[in-house]
C-alpha angles and dihedrals in degrees: 000000000000117000129186121203113192125212089257092059092045089051090052091051091052100035094109092049094050092044091054089057090066109090111227105198149136108273099193140343136185125189092168089228091142088061092237127128093212119214088201089067106025140040098251099172115092096003123130093206117105141181115267128181127223113002125133093326091047089228140081112294142153120267140164145173127247092288089060092086103161138011112199131198115239120281143151135068093293095051110112091214112010112217099203125143142189172172087010130015144119129232136180140170142174113252142163147183115252099171143331089262093236093266097125094235117155093223133034124195147158126216147178111233135199132163128214103219118205092211138022095275126106096193123119099246095064137108108266147131116231119212126194134183100208135186116199119200101207097046094035090222135140112208142176107226125193125194126180121215125195105324089006089068087076084075102032122016103196127337118336126187105222097178137356139188129196114226106232118248088239091065114086117234111166129176103210131148091212103036115009123177110262113215134173118240120194141181132191128187110191113169104308092334116105119190132184125206134201117192090343096308122115103235105159133036135177140169119237116223090225138001122196132202101252130107128234137183119259122239137205102211123203116203101203101304142121095243145142143199138209143173096045114191131179122188144164112278093250094054110104093240094154099044094245122176090258129017111253122254119236111256113216122243113218105216095186095052093043095050101042095273129142132119098240099239098315122147129254134180121269121198121226128188109219124196123191139166119239127215091274093053096255120143110242119196124197140163125241128188120207135175117251131181117262109225092209095249088138103228090178128204093301092060092046092054091050091049093049091052092049092050092048093051091045093049094050094048097044093044088052090050091050091049090050091053091051093049091048092052093047092047092050093058 
């Protein structure tokens, strides 16, 4: 009997194998325990953040007053070890509110910041969408904020709250110069899925309209406070950084679709694995290539490479299986 196994079926059979090849891991962490504000990891020029010992974590950490607006990870050609990430990653840190900084602002907040750049350029005057996971002291809310800049304003014109969560009254959140509440703030970008975490719990989620292939530095953003942060950790999106019930699965990013790709309904070859039984009852396995319509989803070269690898692995394994069946039948005669 003739059987045809398409690439999709082969991919399903080998999904676990291929998934295991992806290395879920911590990419970088900094707990500042050596008391050094390292220029290899952080943009140290022009920042108003500084190393302070002790404090609510009883260890060295970074802190700053209201004028310490952002602390960026290192980037650029002159960075000894650029700390740029995208299109998928996860990040978290411990943070707190010491004081309102005396700036008279109505709201005070801290946030984790990342920008989806539409081209390989980290400058300010570029097309991008900025995403923040923000915690505001006065409103006791955790939010995902999106802001379009230049070409990104086609998606978001100004600030948009994509998702928000009210911190329950039972959860302590104190602004106190002597003993502030330390909480953990986290952000994960996984494909077009953006999640925000508070004390290790996923509390907000949103779907980005587009995610591109370029990397960007990460920022700790201070919204007018005297604040600090510690225990900074960046990982791959499938690393279980937030101790969830199950480790997340990597969501694919489609570079062709995100960057105007797509083949407009053209055709492309699809590989099939065909098994048949010969006159002697042996299983014979072969490979056929057929043309199939491209729906124009624009998988791009990255998707094609992934597909080719999957087909190759599937072919090798199934051909080996077919050969083993033949040998077994011959040996049993």
